[in-house]
C-alpha positions as CSV (number, residue, x, y, z in Angstrom):
1,M,-6.5,1.3,17.9
2,S,-4.2,3.8,16.3
3,K,-2.6,3.4,12.9
4,I,0.9,3.1,14.5
5,S,-0.2,0.1,16.5
6,I,-1.6,-1.6,13.4
7,I,1.7,-1.1,11.6
8,K,3.6,-2.3,14.7
9,E,1.4,-5.4,15.0
10,F,1.8,-6.2,11.3
11,W,5.6,-5.9,11.7
12,E,5.6,-8.3,14.6
13,F,3.5,-10.7,12.6
14,L,6.0,-10.6,9.8
15,K,8.9,-11.2,12.2
16,V,7.3,-14.1,14.1
17,R,5.6,-15.9,11.2
18,K,8.5,-15.3,8.7
19,K,6.1,-14.0,6.0
20,W,8.6,-11.7,4.4
21,W,7.1,-12.3,1.0
22,L,4.1,-10.2,2.0
23,T,6.3,-7.1,2.3
24,P,6.6,-6.3,-1.4
25,I,2.9,-7.0,-2.0
26,I,1.8,-4.6,0.8
27,F,4.3,-2.0,-0.4
28,F,3.1,-2.2,-4.0
29,L,-0.6,-1.9,-2.9
30,L,0.2,1.1,-0.8
31,L,2.1,2.7,-3.6
32,L,-0.7,2.0,-6.1
33,G,-3.3,3.4,-3.7
34,A,-1.3,6.6,-3.1
35,L,-0.9,7.0,-6.9
36,L,-4.6,6.7,-7.5
37,I,-5.4,9.2,-4.6
38,L,-2.8,11.7,-5.7
39,T,-3.8,11.7,-9.4
40,Q,-7.6,11.7,-8.8
41,G,-8.1,15.3,-9.6
42,S,-5.4,15.9,-12.1
43,A,-5.2,15.8,-15.9
44,L,-3.3,12.5,-15.6
45,A,-6.3,10.6,-14.1
46,P,-7.7,9.4,-17.4
47,F,-4.3,7.9,-18.4
48,I,-3.8,6.3,-15.0
49,Y,-7.2,4.7,-15.1
50,A,-6.7,3.5,-18.7
51,I,-3.7,1.4,-17.5
52,F,-6.0,-0.7,-15.3
């Protein structure tokens, strides 16, 4: 199963089940994950981890 099909299936789930409140939660989790991955090797890492 490809990543595109998972995204497509999740989108269909949101449309059919009317679970639009999940969208900001998923967006925030993806953004937070990207932030942690991108700052892992930088000088900002200790400050990012100190927030959490």
